C-alpha positions as CSV (number, residue, x, y, z in Angstrom):
1,X,248.5,-75.3,-47.6
2,X,250.6,-72.2,-48.2
3,X,253.2,-74.3,-50.1
4,X,250.5,-75.8,-52.2
5,X,249.0,-72.4,-53.0
6,X,252.4,-71.1,-53.9
7,X,253.0,-73.9,-56.4
8,X,249.5,-73.3,-57.9
9,X,250.2,-69.6,-58.3
10,X,253.6,-70.3,-59.8
11,X,252.1,-72.9,-62.2
12,X,249.4,-70.5,-63.4
13,X,252.0,-67.7,-63.9
14,X,254.2,-70.0,-65.9
15,X,251.2,-71.2,-68.0
16,X,250.2,-67.6,-68.6
17,X,253.7,-66.7,-69.9
18,X,253.6,-69.6,-72.4
19,X,250.1,-68.5,-73.6
20,X,251.2,-64.8,-73.7
21,X,254.1,-65.7,-76.1
22,X,252.4,-68.6,-78.0
23,X,251.4,-66.6,-81.1
24,X,255.1,-65.7,-81.7
25,X,256.3,-69.2,-80.7
26,X,254.0,-70.7,-83.4
27,X,256.2,-69.0,-86.0
28,X,259.2,-71.0,-84.7
29,X,257.2,-74.1,-84.2
30,X,256.2,-74.0,-87.9
31,X,259.9,-74.3,-88.8
32,X,260.4,-77.5,-86.8
33,X,259.2,-80.0,-89.5
34,X,261.5,-78.3,-92.1
35,X,264.4,-78.5,-89.7
36,X,263.9,-82.2,-89.1
37,X,263.2,-83.1,-92.8
38,X,266.4,-81.2,-93.8
39,X,268.6,-83.2,-91.3
40,X,268.5,-80.9,-88.3
41,X,267.6,-81.7,-84.8
42,X,265.1,-80.5,-82.2
43,X,265.2,-80.7,-78.4
44,X,263.3,-79.4,-75.5
45,X,265.6,-77.8,-73.0
46,X,264.5,-76.2,-69.7
47,X,261.1,-75.2,-71.1
48,X,262.3,-74.0,-74.5
49,X,262.3,-75.7,-77.9
50,X,265.8,-75.6,-79.4
51,X,266.2,-76.4,-83.1
52,X,269.6,-76.7,-84.9
53,X,271.1,-77.4,-88.2
54,X,269.2,-78.6,-91.3
55,X,267.8,-75.6,-93.2
56,X,268.5,-73.2,-90.3
57,X,272.0,-72.0,-91.4
58,X,270.5,-71.0,-94.7
59,X,267.6,-69.2,-93.1
60,X,269.7,-67.4,-90.5
61,X,272.2,-66.2,-93.2
62,X,269.3,-64.4,-95.0
63,X,268.3,-62.1,-92.1
64,X,271.3,-59.9,-92.1
65,X,273.7,-60.3,-95.1
66,X,277.5,-60.1,-94.2
67,X,276.7,-60.8,-90.5
68,X,276.7,-64.2,-89.0
69,X,273.7,-65.0,-86.8
70,X,274.5,-68.0,-84.7
71,X,271.1,-68.2,-83.0
72,X,267.8,-66.4,-82.8
73,X,264.8,-66.5,-80.4
74,X,261.3,-66.7,-81.6
75,X,259.1,-66.8,-78.5
76,X,259.9,-70.0,-76.7
77,X,261.7,-71.4,-79.7
78,X,265.5,-70.9,-80.2
79,X,266.9,-71.7,-83.6
80,X,270.6,-72.1,-84.2
81,X,273.2,-72.8,-86.8
82,X,274.3,-76.0,-85.0
83,X,274.6,-77.5,-81.4
84,X,277.7,-75.4,-80.7
85,X,275.9,-72.2,-81.6
86,X,273.0,-73.1,-79.3
87,X,275.3,-73.8,-76.4
88,X,277.4,-70.7,-77.0
89,X,274.4,-68.4,-77.3
90,X,272.1,-70.1,-74.8
91,X,272.4,-67.6,-71.9
92,X,271.9,-64.6,-74.3
93,X,268.9,-66.2,-76.1
94,X,267.3,-67.1,-72.7
95,X,267.3,-63.4,-71.9
96,X,265.3,-62.9,-75.1
97,X,262.9,-65.6,-74.0
98,X,262.3,-63.6,-70.8
99,X,261.9,-60.4,-72.9
100,X,259.2,-62.2,-74.9
101,X,257.5,-63.3,-71.7
102,X,257.5,-59.7,-70.5
103,X,256.3,-58.0,-73.7
104,X,254.4,-60.8,-75.5
105,X,253.3,-59.8,-79.0
106,X,254.7,-56.3,-78.5
107,X,258.2,-57.6,-78.3
108,X,258.7,-57.9,-82.1
109,X,257.5,-54.3,-83.0
110,X,259.4,-52.9,-80.0
111,X,262.6,-54.7,-81.0
112,X,262.3,-53.4,-84.6
113,X,261.6,-49.9,-83.3
114,X,264.7,-50.0,-81.2
115,X,266.8,-51.1,-84.1
116,X,265.3,-48.5,-86.4
117,X,266.0,-45.7,-83.8
118,X,269.6,-46.8,-83.5
119,X,269.9,-46.9,-87.3
120,X,268.4,-43.4,-87.6
121,X,271.0,-42.2,-85.1
122,X,273.8,-43.7,-87.3
123,X,274.4,-46.5,-84.8
124,X,274.6,-50.3,-85.2
125,X,271.0,-51.6,-85.2
126,X,272.0,-54.8,-83.5
127,X,274.5,-53.7,-80.9
128,X,272.6,-50.5,-80.0
129,X,269.2,-52.2,-79.8
130,X,268.0,-51.8,-76.1
131,X,266.9,-55.5,-76.0
132,X,270.3,-56.7,-77.3
133,X,272.1,-54.5,-74.8
134,X,270.0,-56.0,-72.0
135,X,270.7,-59.6,-73.2
136,X,274.4,-59.0,-73.5
137,X,274.6,-57.3,-70.1
138,X,272.5,-60.0,-68.3
139,X,274.0,-63.0,-70.1
140,X,277.5,-61.8,-69.3
141,X,276.5,-61.4,-65.7
142,X,275.1,-64.9,-65.6
143,X,271.5,-63.7,-65.1
144,X,269.5,-66.1,-67.4
145,X,266.6,-66.6,-65.1
């Protein structure tokens, strides 16, 4: 009985995390048909949608000129330049998935606020972003769950 209750609680918690992040994930989900129609691929890996190739290299190159973005997390959707980028960045991007699960809709404004604060201090808005620092620290320590 205790084991059954534990699995029920864990299942409810997991469902809540998906619902909590769903509005943001929908942004990434909207991209999926365009990825597929432009020759990219989509897979479902460990509870996260991963999309690669197709139109994504073009889109990712537009976010920050003169800076290569290999992959980006949008809720429970991770988009990448190609398969190699997704594999290389998987641990880091999984930390961002956990951050979305923690902060929900607040994650995007908090992320932008952290980048803006770094920029105003004359620092790199990516490397000095508190969420990126957490992702780099945790992914390099192998803490993706």
